MOPAC internal coordinates of N, CA, C and O (Angstrom, degrees):
PM7 1SCF
backbone

  N    0.0000 0     0.00 0     0.00 0    0    0    0
  C    1.4895 1     0.00 0     0.00 0    1    0    0
  C    1.4860 1   108.64 1     0.00 0    2    1    0
  O    1.2310 1   123.32 1   -30.80 1    3    2    1
  N    1.3687 1   111.24 1   149.20 1    3    2    1
  C    1.4280 1   120.01 1   176.42 1    5    3    2
  C    1.5540 1   109.63 1   -94.80 1    6    5    3
  O    1.2310 1   122.45 1   -52.13 1    7    6    5
  N    1.2840 1   112.90 1   127.87 1    7    6    5
  C    1.5484 1   116.27 1   174.59 1    9    7    6
  C    1.5375 1   108.69 1  -103.95 1   10    9    7
  O    1.2310 1   122.71 1   -52.40 1   11   10    9
  N    1.2777 1   112.41 1   127.60 1   11   10    9
  C    1.4815 1   116.25 1   178.71 1   13   11   10
  C    1.5082 1   111.28 1   -97.06 1   14   13   11
  O    1.2310 1   120.37 1   -43.51 1   15   14   13
  N    1.2912 1   116.90 1   136.49 1   15   14   13
  C    1.4190 1   121.37 1   177.90 1   17   15   14
  C    1.5550 1   110.62 1   -80.70 1   18   17   15
  O    1.2310 1   120.33 1     3.74 1   19   18   17
  N    1.2749 1   116.97 1  -176.26 1   19   18   17
  C    1.4650 1   120.26 1   179.19 1   21   19   18
  C    1.5419 1   108.52 1   -71.60 1   22   21   19
  O    1.2310 1   120.60 1   -42.13 1   23   22   21
  N    1.2999 1   116.46 1   137.87 1   23   22   21
  C    1.4153 1   123.20 1   175.18 1   25   23   22
  C    1.4905 1   109.69 1   -95.85 1   26   25   23
  O    1.2310 1   118.69 1   -38.54 1   27   26   25
  N    1.2658 1   120.10 1   141.46 1   27   26   25
  C    1.4329 1   122.81 1   177.31 1   29   27   26
  C    1.5430 1   107.01 1  -112.04 1   30   29   27
  O    1.2310 1   123.39 1   -68.85 1   31   30   29
  N    1.4025 1   111.10 1   111.15 1   31   30   29
  C    1.4429 1   118.68 1  -177.51 1   33   31   30
  C    1.5341 1   107.93 1  -106.09 1   34   33   31
  O    1.2310 1   118.95 1   -31.67 1   35   34   33
  N    1.2569 1   119.60 1   148.33 1   35   34   33
  C    1.4514 1   126.91 1  -172.83 1   37   35   34
  C    1.5477 1   113.35 1  -124.86 1   38   37   35
  O    1.2310 1   121.58 1   -41.31 1   39   38   37
  N    1.3418 1   114.59 1   138.69 1   39   38   37
  C    1.4352 1   122.28 1   176.29 1   41   39   38
  C    1.5430 1   106.69 1  -122.25 1   42   41   39
  O    1.2310 1   121.46 1   -56.74 1   43   42   41
  N    1.3014 1   114.81 1   123.26 1   43   42   41
  C    1.4643 1   123.04 1   178.52 1   45   43   42
  C    1.5283 1   109.58 1  -103.13 1   46   45   43
  O    1.2310 1   120.81 1   -69.73 1   47   46   45
  N    1.3784 1   116.07 1   110.27 1   47   46   45
  C    1.4571 1   119.39 1  -172.77 1   49   47   46
  C    1.5665 1   112.82 1   -82.53 1   50   49   47
  O    1.2310 1   119.20 1   166.49 1   51   50   49
  N    1.2718 1   119.14 1   -13.51 1   51   50   49
  C    1.4361 1   120.60 1   176.68 1   53   51   50
  C    1.5312 1   109.04 1    64.09 1   54   53   51
  O    1.2310 1   119.59 1    57.06 1   55   54   53
  N    1.3299 1   118.38 1  -122.94 1   55   54   53
  C    1.4305 1   121.77 1  -177.28 1   57   55   54
  C    1.5373 1   112.54 1   -82.41 1   58   57   55
  O    1.2310 1   119.17 1   176.31 1   59   58   57
  N    1.2622 1   119.19 1    -3.69 1   59   58   57
  C    1.5151 1   122.89 1  -175.56 1   61   59   58
  C    1.4668 1   112.97 1   -91.40 1   62   61   59
  O    1.2310 1   119.06 1  -133.19 1   63   62   61
  N    1.3660 1   119.40 1    46.81 1   63   62   61
  C    1.4739 1   123.19 1  -174.36 1   65   63   62
  C    1.5085 1   110.71 1   -65.32 1   66   65   63
  O    1.2310 1   119.85 1   150.67 1   67   66   65
  N    1.3469 1   117.89 1   -29.33 1   67   66   65
  C    1.4607 1   118.97 1  -175.07 1   69   67   66
  C    1.5494 1   115.44 1   -64.90 1   70   69   67
  O    1.2310 1   121.67 1   157.25 1   71   70   69
  N    1.3076 1   114.41 1   -22.75 1   71   70   69
  C    1.5015 1   122.68 1  -177.35 1   73   71   70
  C    1.5346 1   112.80 1   -92.69 1   74   73   71
  O    1.2310 1   119.63 1  -175.46 1   75   74   73
  N    1.3280 1   118.31 1     4.54 1   75   74   73
  C    1.3969 1   121.86 1  -173.54 1   77   75   74
  C    1.5557 1   112.88 1   -59.66 1   78   77   75
  O    1.2310 1   121.11 1   131.82 1   79   78   77
  N    1.2328 1   115.49 1   -48.18 1   79   78   77
  C    1.5249 1   123.12 1  -177.43 1   81   79   78
  C    1.5818 1   108.43 1   -64.17 1   82   81   79
  O    1.2310 1   121.16 1   133.79 1   83   82   81
  N    1.3256 1   115.38 1   -46.21 1   83   82   81
  C    1.4518 1   120.08 1  -175.54 1   85   83   82
  C    1.5516 1   109.80 1   -68.05 1   86   85   83
  O    1.2310 1   121.45 1   142.03 1   87   86   85
  N    1.3378 1   114.83 1   -37.97 1   87   86   85
  C    1.4948 1   117.49 1   179.94 1   89   87   86
  C    1.5195 1   112.18 1   -70.54 1   90   89   87
  O    1.2310 1   120.31 1   142.23 1   91   90   89
  N    1.3971 1   117.00 1   -37.77 1   91   90   89
  C    1.4127 1   117.03 1   178.62 1   93   91   90
  C    1.5401 1   113.03 1   -70.62 1   94   93   91
  O    1.2310 1   119.10 1   148.99 1   95   94   93
  N    1.2959 1   119.32 1   -31.01 1   95   94   93
  C    1.4662 1   119.61 1   175.05 1   97   95   94
  C    1.5699 1   111.18 1   -71.32 1   98   97   95
  O    1.2310 1   122.14 1   145.52 1   99   98   97
  N    1.4173 1   113.52 1   -34.48 1   99   98   97
  C    1.4506 1   117.35 1   176.29 1  101   99   98
  C    1.5179 1   112.16 1   -64.10 1  102  101   99
  O    1.2310 1   121.17 1   133.23 1  103  102  101
  N    1.3034 1   115.38 1   -46.77 1  103  102  101
  C    1.4797 1   120.15 1   179.22 1  105  103  102
  C    1.5364 1   112.19 1   -64.66 1  106  105  103
  O    1.2310 1   120.74 1   142.80 1  107  106  105
  N    1.3430 1   116.19 1   -37.20 1  107  106  105
  C    1.4217 1   119.96 1   178.25 1  109  107  106
  C    1.5491 1   113.44 1   -63.34 1  110  109  107
  O    1.2310 1   122.15 1   142.80 1  111  110  109
  N    1.3413 1   113.49 1   -37.20 1  111  110  109
  C    1.4689 1   119.61 1   176.62 1  113  111  110
  C    1.5146 1   114.89 1   -72.15 1  114  113  111
  O    1.2310 1   120.29 1   148.28 1  115  114  113
  N    1.3057 1   117.05 1   -31.72 1  115  114  113
  C    1.4737 1   120.85 1  -176.96 1  117  115  114
  C    1.5221 1   112.56 1   -87.76 1  118  117  115
  O    1.2310 1   120.13 1   146.76 1  119  118  117
  N    1.3252 1   117.36 1   -33.24 1  119  118  117
  C    1.4906 1   121.20 1  -176.59 1  121  119  118
  C    1.5424 1   112.16 1  -105.90 1  122  121  119
  O    1.2310 1   120.20 1   -28.79 1  123  122  121
  N    1.1580 1   117.23 1   151.21 1  123  122  121
  C    1.5062 1   122.12 1   173.45 1  125  123  122
  C    1.5280 1   106.48 1   -89.35 1  126  125  123
  O    1.2310 1   121.48 1  -104.49 1  127  126  125
  N    1.3055 1   114.78 1    75.51 1  127  126  125
  C    1.4275 1   119.71 1  -172.75 1  129  127  126
  C    1.5017 1   113.71 1  -154.20 1  130  129  127
  O    1.2310 1   120.51 1   -17.07 1  131  130  129
  N    1.3602 1   116.63 1   162.93 1  131  130  129
  C    1.4622 1   120.37 1   173.45 1  133  131  130
  C    1.5055 1   107.85 1   -89.25 1  134  133  131
  O    1.2310 1   120.01 1   -52.32 1  135  134  133
  N    1.3322 1   117.59 1   127.68 1  135  134  133
  C    1.4088 1   121.81 1  -179.65 1  137  135  134
  C    1.5818 1   109.30 1  -117.76 1  138  137  135
  O    1.2310 1   122.18 1   -55.68 1  139  138  137
  N    1.3457 1   113.42 1   124.32 1  139  138  137
  C    1.5325 1   119.07 1   176.01 1  141  139  138
  C    1.4960 1   106.87 1  -126.22 1  142  141  139
  O    1.2310 1   122.10 1   -22.59 1  143  142  141
  N    1.3479 1   113.58 1   157.41 1  143  142  141
  C    1.4061 1   119.71 1   178.53 1  145  143  142
  C    1.5434 1   111.52 1  -132.41 1  146  145  143
  O    1.2310 1   121.24 1   -31.12 1  147  146  145
  N    1.3102 1   115.23 1   148.88 1  147  146  145
  C    1.4397 1   122.08 1  -179.99 1  149  147  146
  C    1.5404 1   109.22 1  -147.96 1  150  149  147
  O    1.2310 1   121.37 1   -69.55 1  151  150  149
  N    1.3035 1   114.98 1   110.45 1  151  150  149
  C    1.4798 1   118.25 1  -177.52 1  153  151  150
  C    1.5480 1   111.30 1    66.01 1  154  153  151
  O    1.2310 1   119.95 1    57.64 1  155  154  153
  N    1.2997 1   117.70 1  -122.36 1  155  154  153
  C    1.4268 1   120.30 1   177.18 1  157  155  154
  C    1.5652 1   112.31 1  -104.79 1  158  157  155
  O    1.2310 1   120.47 1  -156.75 1  159  158  157
  N    1.3099 1   116.71 1    23.25 1  159  158  157
  C    1.4174 1   124.13 1  -179.95 1  161  159  158
  C    1.5526 1   110.22 1  -117.76 1  162  161  159
  O    1.2310 1   121.12 1   -35.44 1  163  162  161
  N    1.2866 1   115.47 1   144.56 1  163  162  161
  C    1.4711 1   121.11 1   174.88 1  165  163  162
  C    1.5075 1   107.74 1  -125.42 1  166  165  163
  O    1.2310 1   120.08 1   -47.54 1  167  166  165
  N    1.3356 1   117.46 1   132.46 1  167  166  165
  C    1.4751 1   125.03 1  -179.37 1  169  167  166
  C    1.5336 1   109.52 1  -112.92 1  170  169  167
  O    1.2310 1   120.90 1   -48.07 1  171  170  169
  N    1.3784 1   115.89 1   131.93 1  171  170  169
  C    1.3953 1   121.47 1  -175.57 1  173  171  170
  C    1.5783 1   104.50 1  -121.19 1  174  173  171
  O    1.2310 1   120.91 1   -60.66 1  175  174  173
  N    1.3729 1   115.87 1   119.34 1  175  174  173
  C    1.4609 1   121.77 1   174.66 1  177  175  174
  C    1.4821 1   106.33 1   -98.98 1  178  177  175
  O    1.2310 1   120.82 1   -62.82 1  179  178  177
  N    1.3606 1   116.04 1   117.18 1  179  178  177
  C    1.4704 1   118.92 1  -176.62 1  181  179  178
  C    1.5381 1   109.39 1  -142.68 1  182  181  179
  O    1.2310 1   122.83 1   -20.81 1  183  182  181
  N    1.3342 1   112.18 1   159.19 1  183  182  181
  C    1.5263 1   120.81 1   172.63 1  185  183  182
  C    1.4592 1   112.83 1   -95.33 1  186  185  183
  O    1.2310 1   121.10 1   142.25 1  187  186  185
  N    1.3285 1   115.51 1   -37.75 1  187  186  185
  C    1.4953 1   119.12 1  -166.18 1  189  187  186
  C    1.5543 1   113.34 1  -110.99 1  190  189  187
  O    1.2310 1   118.72 1   154.75 1  191  190  189
  N    1.3364 1   120.05 1   -25.25 1  191  190  189
  C    1.4446 1   120.09 1  -174.87 1  193  191  190
  C    1.5161 1   113.37 1   -78.05 1  194  193  191
  O    1.2310 1   121.34 1   -30.16 1  195  194  193
  N    1.3465 1   115.04 1   149.84 1  195  194  193
  C    1.4355 1   120.06 1   177.57 1  197  195  194
  C    1.5342 1   107.39 1  -107.43 1  198  197  195
  O    1.2310 1   121.85 1    -8.99 1  199  198  197
  N    1.3470 1   114.06 1   171.01 1  199  198  197
  C    1.4479 1   118.07 1   179.14 1  201  199  198
  C    1.5164 1   111.73 1   -70.49 1  202  201  199
  O    1.2310 1   119.63 1   149.04 1  203  202  201
  N    1.3696 1   118.30 1   -30.96 1  203  202  201
  C    1.4352 1   120.56 1   176.16 1  205  203  202
  C    1.5839 1   113.05 1   -67.24 1  206  205  203
  O    1.2310 1   120.53 1   144.65 1  207  206  205
  N    1.3472 1   116.58 1   -35.35 1  207  206  205
  C    1.4402 1   122.10 1   174.51 1  209  207  206
  C    1.5196 1   110.51 1   -65.93 1  210  209  207
  O    1.2310 1   120.98 1   139.03 1  211  210  209
  N    1.3624 1   115.74 1   -40.97 1  211  210  209
  C    1.4536 1   121.28 1   177.21 1  213  211  210
  C    1.5376 1   111.74 1   -62.39 1  214  213  211
  O    1.2310 1   120.30 1   139.59 1  215  214  213
  N    1.3058 1   117.02 1   -40.41 1  215  214  213
  C    1.4816 1   123.90 1   175.88 1  217  215  214
  C    1.5428 1   109.97 1   -60.47 1  218  217  215
  O    1.2310 1   121.18 1   135.48 1  219  218  217
  N    1.3144 1   115.34 1   -44.52 1  219  218  217
  C    1.4814 1   121.78 1  -179.67 1  221  219  218
  C    1.5843 1   109.86 1   -60.96 1  222  221  219
  O    1.2310 1   121.48 1   137.26 1  223  222  221
  N    1.3177 1   114.77 1   -42.74 1  223  222  221
  C    1.4827 1   118.72 1  -178.47 1  225  223  222
  C    1.5744 1   110.45 1   -71.60 1  226  225  223
  O    1.2310 1   119.26 1   143.27 1  227  226  225
  N    1.3212 1   119.02 1   -36.73 1  227  226  225
  C    1.4903 1   119.38 1   176.27 1  229  227  226
  C    1.4874 1   110.70 1   -67.02 1  230  229  227
  O    1.2310 1   120.11 1   140.55 1  231  230  229
  N    1.3433 1   117.40 1   -39.45 1  231  230  229
  C    1.4332 1   120.64 1   178.19 1  233  231  230
  C    1.5554 1   111.45 1   -62.44 1  234  233  231
  O    1.2310 1   121.05 1   141.76 1  235  234  233
  N    1.3390 1   115.59 1   -38.24 1  235  234  233
  C    1.4828 1   121.51 1   177.73 1  237  235  234
  C    1.4843 1   109.21 1   -64.59 1  238  237  235
  O    1.2310 1   119.25 1   137.99 1  239  238  237
  N    1.3840 1   119.03 1   -42.01 1  239  238  237
  C    1.4217 1   122.86 1   178.76 1  241  239  238
  C    1.4995 1   111.70 1   -63.29 1  242  241  239
  O    1.2310 1   119.65 1   136.69 1  243  242  241
  N    1.3607 1   118.27 1   -43.31 1  243  242  241
  C    1.4332 1   123.62 1  -178.97 1  245  243  242
  C    1.5763 1   107.20 1   -62.73 1  246  245  243
  O    1.2310 1   120.27 1   137.54 1  247  246  245
  N    1.2811 1   117.09 1   -42.46 1  247  246  245
  C    1.4568 1   120.85 1  -179.59 1  249  247  246
  C    1.5381 1   111.20 1   -66.46 1  250  249  247
  O    1.2310 1   118.98 1   135.35 1  251  250  249
  N    1.2829 1   119.56 1   -44.65 1  251  250  249
  C    1.4747 1   123.30 1   179.74 1  253  251  250
  C    1.4855 1   112.02 1   -65.40 1  254  253  251
  O    1.2310 1   118.56 1   150.93 1  255  254  253
  N    1.3418 1   120.35 1   -29.07 1  255  254  253
  C    1.4309 1   121.85 1  -178.44 1  257  255  254
  C    1.5994 1   109.00 1   -91.80 1  258  257  255
  O    1.2310 1   120.38 1  -169.68 1  259  258  257
  N    1.3246 1   116.88 1    10.32 1  259  258  257
  C    1.4569 1   121.69 1  -179.36 1  261  259  258
  C    1.5391 1   113.52 1    56.08 1  262  261  259
  O    1.2310 1   120.53 1  -139.37 1  263  262  261
  N    1.2895 1   116.58 1    40.63 1  263  262  261
  C    1.4501 1   121.38 1  -178.88 1  265  263  262
  C    1.5501 1   107.50 1  -109.40 1  266  265  263
  O    1.2310 1   118.38 1  -178.30 1  267  266  265
  N    1.3055 1   120.70 1     1.70 1  267  266  265
  C    1.4366 1   122.12 1  -173.87 1  269  267  266
  C    1.5765 1   113.35 1   -71.51 1  270  269  267
  O    1.2310 1   120.55 1   164.91 1  271  270  269
  N    1.3170 1   116.55 1   -15.09 1  271  270  269
  C    1.4918 1   117.53 1   173.82 1  273  271  270
  C    1.4476 1   113.90 1   -83.00 1  274  273  271
  O    1.2310 1   119.79 1   169.18 1  275  274  273
  N    1.3584 1   118.00 1   -10.82 1  275  274  273
  C    1.4672 1   123.71 1   178.96 1  277  275  274
  C    1.5240 1   114.42 1  -110.96 1  278  277  275
  O    1.2310 1   121.01 1   146.79 1  279  278  277
  N    1.3663 1   115.67 1   -33.21 1  279  278  277
  C    1.4866 1   119.22 1  -174.98 1  281  279  278
  C    1.5269 1   110.14 1  -127.84 1  282  281  279
  O    1.2310 1   122.42 1   -25.24 1  283  282  281
  N    1.2957 1   112.96 1   154.76 1  283  282  281
  C    1.4632 1   122.61 1   177.19 1  285  283  282
  C    1.5025 1   108.64 1  -133.30 1  286  285  283
  O    1.2310 1   121.02 1   -26.51 1  287  286  285
  N    1.3530 1   115.66 1   153.49 1  287  286  285
  C    1.4823 1   122.75 1  -173.37 1  289  287  286
  C    1.5192 1   108.79 1  -109.60 1  290  289  287
  O    1.2310 1   120.56 1   -45.01 1  291  290  289
  N    1.2907 1   116.54 1   134.99 1  291  290  289
  C    1.4131 1   124.05 1   178.55 1  293  291  290
  C    1.4973 1   112.26 1  -129.43 1  294  293  291
  O    1.2310 1   120.71 1   -30.89 1  295  294  293
  N    1.3220 1   116.24 1   149.11 1  295  294  293
  C    1.4949 1   121.34 1   175.14 1  297  295  294
  C    1.5133 1   108.32 1  -109.61 1  298  297  295
  O    1.2310 1   120.17 1   -70.11 1  299  298  297
  N    1.3233 1   117.27 1   109.89 1  299  298  297
  C    1.4622 1   123.77 1  -174.62 1  301  299  298
  C    1.5322 1   106.63 1  -115.89 1  302  301  299
  O    1.2310 1   120.35 1   -79.50 1  303  302  301
  N    1.3342 1   116.94 1   100.50 1  303  302  301
  C    1.4692 1   119.63 1  -171.93 1  305  303  302
  C    1.4788 1   111.14 1    69.04 1  306  305  303
  O    1.2310 1   118.91 1    60.87 1  307  306  305
  N    1.3271 1   119.69 1  -119.13 1  307  306  305
  C    1.4286 1   124.57 1   175.86 1  309  307  306
  C    1.5396 1   112.60 1  -109.63 1  310  309  307
  O    1.2310 1   122.16 1  -165.72 1  311  310  309
  N    1.3697 1   113.47 1    14.28 1  311  310  309
  C    1.4621 1   118.59 1  -178.14 1  313  311  310
  C    1.5129 1   109.02 1  -110.42 1  314  313  311
  O    1.2310 1   118.85 1   -46.26 1  315  314  313
  N    1.2885 1   119.79 1   133.74 1  315  314  313
  C    1.4573 1   126.76 1   172.40 1  317  315  314
  C    1.5125 1   107.22 1   -93.57 1  318  317  315
  O    1.2310 1   122.21 1   -57.50 1  319  318  317
  N    1.3332 1   113.37 1   122.50 1  319  318  317
  C    1.4895 1   118.18 1  -175.72 1  321  319  318
  C    1.5489 1   109.17 1  -122.01 1  322  321  319
  O    1.2310 1   122.48 1   -40.08 1  323  322  321
  N    1.3415 1   112.86 1   139.92 1  323  322  321
  C    1.4665 1   121.13 1   174.07 1  325  323  322
  C    1.5787 1   108.78 1   -97.46 1  326  325  323
  O    1.2310 1   120.78 1   -53.11 1  327  326  325
  N    1.2742 1   116.12 1   126.89 1  327  326  325
  C    1.4271 1   121.28 1  -179.95 1  329  327  326
  C    1.5533 1   109.99 1  -118.04 1  330  329  327
  O    1.2310 1   119.78 1   -30.58 1  331  330  329
  N    1.3137 1   118.03 1   149.42 1  331  330  329
  C    1.4143 1   120.92 1   174.30 1  333  331  330
  C    1.5195 1   110.34 1   -96.01 1  334  333  331
  O    1.2310 1   120.93 1   -39.60 1  335  334  333
  N    1.3437 1   115.83 1   140.40 1  335  334  333
  C    1.4424 1   118.29 1   176.64 1  337  335  334
  C    1.4873 1   111.28 1   -63.94 1  338  337  335
  O    1.2310 1   119.64 1   -38.67 1  339  338  337
  N    1.3414 1   118.28 1   141.33 1  339  338  337
  C    1.4694 1   121.58 1  -175.59 1  341  339  338
  C    1.4898 1   114.01 1   -65.18 1  342  341  339
  O    1.2310 1   119.16 1   146.25 1  343  342  341
  N    1.3123 1   119.21 1   -33.75 1  343  342  341
  C    1.4515 1   121.57 1   178.60 1  345  343  342
  C    1.5467 1   114.59 1   -60.40 1  346  345  343
  O    1.2310 1   121.01 1   151.75 1  347  346  345
  N    1.3059 1   115.68 1   -28.25 1  347  346  345
  C    1.4689 1   118.38 1   177.10 1  349  347  346
  C    1.4923 1   113.84 1   -82.21 1  350  349  347
  O    1.2310 1   122.16 1   155.61 1  351  350  349
  N    1.3710 1   113.47 1   -24.39 1  351  350  349
  C    1.4897 1   115.56 1   173.95 1  353  351  350
  C    1.5485 1   110.21 1   -67.91 1  354  353  351
  O    1.2310 1   121.00 1   137.58 1  355  354  353
  N    1.3115 1   115.70 1   -42.42 1  355  354  353
  C    1.4571 1   119.72 1   179.37 1  357  355  354
  C    1.5470 1   113.97 1   -63.29 1  358  357  355
  O    1.2310 1   121.25 1   137.05 1  359  358  357
  N    1.3728 1   115.21 1   -42.95 1  359  358  357
  C    1.4256 1   121.15 1  -179.29 1  361  359  358
  C    1.5152 1   110.87 1   -62.14 1  362  361  359
  O    1.2310 1   120.81 1   137.21 1  363  362  361
  N    1.3842 1   116.05 1   -42.79 1  363  362  361
  C    1.4462 1   120.05 1  -178.59 1  365  363  362
  C    1.5148 1   111.52 1   -67.15 1  366  365  363
  O    1.2310 1   120.18 1   145.98 1  367  366  365
  N    1.3373 1   117.26 1   -34.02 1  367  366  365
  C    1.4967 1   119.10 1   177.95 1  369  367  366
  C    1.4697 1   110.74 1   -66.50 1  370  369  367
  O    1.2310 1   120.38 1   139.76 1  371  370  369
  N    1.4214 1   116.88 1   -40.24 1  371  370  369
  C    1.4608 1   120.55 1  -177.36 1  373  371  370
  C    1.5380 1   109.35 1   -67.90 1  374  373  371
  O    1.2310 1   119.30 1   146.81 1  375  374  373
  N    1.3323 1   118.94 1   -33.19 1  375  374  373
  C    1.5006 1   119.32 1  -179.96 1  377  375  374
  C    1.4939 1   113.58 1   -73.52 1  378  377  375
  O    1.2310 1   118.81 1   159.61 1  379  378  377
  N    1.3150 1   119.87 1   -20.39 1  379  378  377
  C    1.4254 1   122.16 1  -179.69 1  381  379  378
  C    1.5479 1   115.49 1   -74.17 1  382  381  379
  O    1.2310 1   121.33 1   162.08 1  383  382  381
  N    1.3745 1   115.07 1   -17.92 1  383  382  381
  C    1.4513 1   118.42 1  -179.04 1  385  383  382
  C    1.4955 1   109.84 1   -86.76 1  386  385  383
  O    1.2310 1   119.56 1   -38.72 1  387  386  385
  N    1.3266 1   118.44 1   141.28 1  387  386  385
  C    1.4633 1   120.22 1   176.48 1  389  387  386
  C    1.4935 1   111.49 1   -74.80 1  390  389  387
  O    1.2310 1   120.25 1   -23.93 1  391  390  389
  N    1.3328 1   117.13 1   156.07 1  391  390  389
  C    1.4508 1   122.17 1  -177.06 1  393  391  390
  C    1.5523 1   108.06 1   -78.04 1  394  393  391
  O    1.2310 1   122.58 1   -32.28 1  395  394  393
  N    1.3347 1   112.66 1   147.72 1  395  394  393
  C    1.5001 1   118.12 1  -178.50 1  397  395  394
  C    1.5447 1   109.58 1   -95.71 1  398  397  395
  O    1.2310 1   119.49 1  -113.19 1  399  398  397
  N    1.2859 1   118.58 1    66.81 1  399  398  397
  C    1.4836 1   121.20 1  -178.48 1  401  399  398
  C    1.5038 1   108.94 1  -101.17 1  402  401  399
  O    1.2310 1   120.10 1   180.00 1  403  402  401

């Protein structure tokens, strides 16, 4: 029989640093795994979960926090990454400039 060791999965939050603690507690409650965070990255030590299952749970978290209109979740290799939609980046840049009245 093959014995698998613990897998270390990673979530890169990108600009969504404020949700790091909430996401790590959400993942800890849904997975049977050790969840740690460092900066804007979350590490999950697990025996049974895959990176695609982790992506599904992160997508569920984003949807439940009503962030799905601003952010989307991608699986790049074994890393789950949160990306911001480009249209929101442009709108935020426009709002930062003062009006020319």
